[in-house]
Structures are given as C-alpha cells and as structure tokens.
N, C-alpha and C positions, 0 to 999 in steps of 0.2 A: 384711624379709618379699620373698619374690618368689612369684609366682603364674603356675605353668604352666598351658598348655592343653595337655590330655594325649587320648592315644588308646589304648584298647587294640585288641589282636588282630581284636577282632570287629566293628571300626569306631566303638566307642561313644566319643563325645568328651563329655571331662571337663573340670573345670578346679581345682586345687588348689594350698594356698599351702604352701611352705618355708621356714624357715629363713634358705637360701642352696640356692645351687646345687649347692655338695658336700652339705650335708644331703639333698637329692632323691636327690643319683648314691648316694648311702648306702644309703635307705632304698629303692631300685629294686634296688641290687645285692643286700639284705637280703629282696626281695619281700615288703616289705612296702607297698609302693603297689599299689590293686587297683581295678578296676574297680566303681564303686558301679551299675553296669546290671548285669552279670553276673558279677562276682568275679574275672577274670582278674586274674592278677598278669604279663601279658605286657604290657607299657604303654612307652609310649613318648614323648616331647615333641611337639605339636604345632606346624606352622611358627605362630607370632607376629609380628606386627607391634610394633614396641615403641614406647612410649608417650612422644615428645619432644615438649616443649613447648619451643619459642626464648622468648627475652626481649619480642620482639614478640608473642607470641601469648599470652604472659602480660598484657603491658599491655592487648591489644583485650581479653581475657576478663573483667578487674576489672570496668571499667564494664558488664557486660551489663547490656541490659533485662531487665525482669521478663519469669519467663521462664511459658507455659503450665501447668497446674493438674498436665498429664501428668508434664510435665520434672521439675515440684519433687518429686513423687510419688518419682519413680524416683533423685534424685538425693539425698533425704532417707533414700532406703532403705540407702544405705549405712551411715551408722552404727548403725541398728537391724540390719544385717545384721552388724557388728562385734560388737554388744552382745549378738546371740543366737552367735554365735561364741564370745564370753567368758562365756557361760553355758553353752554348751555343754560347753565346757572343762572348766569350774569342776567340771560335772556328771561330766564321765568321771573327772575326778582324784579325786572322791569316791567313786565305784564303786570305782576301781582301789586305792585306800587302804583302803577296805572291804572288799574281797579279800583285799589282802595281810595288813590283820590278823589277819582269822579266818581263812585257809586255809592250810595247810602247803604250806612252797614246795617240789617233791619235785626242783626243777631238771631234768634230761635224762632224769629216770625218768620221766616224765610220763605218754605212751603207755603204760607196763605198768603204773604204779599204776592209770589209771584204766581198763583193759583188766579187772583184779581185782578193782575195787567193781565194774566194769559184769557181770562172771559173777558176785560171788558170792565169790570166793574169800578176801577180805578185808572188814572192814568200812568203811560208805559213809561218806566225812567229807570237807570241803571242801579238795581241793586246789587248788594251780597249779603251773605250771612251762615245762618248754620242751618244744615239738616242732617238726619242719620241716615246710612244709605237707603232702609226701606222708605223714608220718605223721599228721597233723591229718585228712588225706582218709579214710587208710585205716580210721582211730577212727570216726569219721562213715559212712562204709561200713557199719560191722561196730555201727553204732546206738549207738554209743559219743556221751553228750550232751556236748560240746565247745563253748566259746565263747574267742573270743581275749582277751586282758585290751585295753582299749585303748593304746594308743600314743599318747603326747604329746609336742609339740616338746620341751619341757623335760626328756623322759626322757634327751633325747640330748644334753644340755648339761653 
C-alpha cells in the first residue's frame, strides 16, 4: 500500500491510500479519485517528503525512553485507524454485495433506465449500472436520485 498526499483544483489537501502508484494513476485516469471536501475529480499528487529510516535511525529508535501520554495516544491511534478502515471496507463491501444481489444490472443503459423510472415511464425497481461523471451530474440536475456504488481496492485486482 502507498499513501499519497493529494490536492484538488480548489486547493483542498487530503490523503488517500492506494495499492500501488499504478493503481492511483488508473483510478485518477478513470476519475475515481475525488476530493472529500468538494467532490472535485481534478486531483493531483502533492509534494511529499519520503519517509526513510536508516539503520542508524532504527537502532537509536529501539531503546527509546517512555513517551509522554500525548505521544503515546497518537502512536496507538494508528492500529485503531487501521481497524476502523478495515471495518469501513467490510461495511462498504457488505453494502455493495447487497446492492448487486438485490438490484438489476442495467449496464450502460443506467442513465436512460433511471430517467424512465423518475418520470414514471416504467415501474420503479432497484437498478445499478454505469454512467459517466457527466451523465451522473445530468441525472442529479434533473432531480433523479443516484449514488455511486462503493469501489474497493479489491475490486480492481
């Protein structure tokens, strides 16, 4: 896994984890990486300093004295965040599996099917499929309720 510091076109800074740099580039190209603050998909990697630990640095770090309570709390938060991330991914996978199991995959016909249901031309039913970002925005502008399916790293492997 690799963590990138990212910045959107509006200057919002955030970070995200990716399987590899190729996975980031693929998701960015497909406009799957978006700013959590404004939703912009015009995102780029921000300048990052590499985290390099030399052999000398590791030896000096191992017999470290007891840390103050604040430092200990922040260092213990990493496993907690990892556990929370695993739990979130499990819940997103559960949601995605439920949708796939209980809805019809209409593929690239999704925008048309969603519009037909919205305007009462066909009976409402749960569907999912594919839509470009522009098609999804047009549906939302028309008042059609749509939500993206959660995309998980395992989906691309």
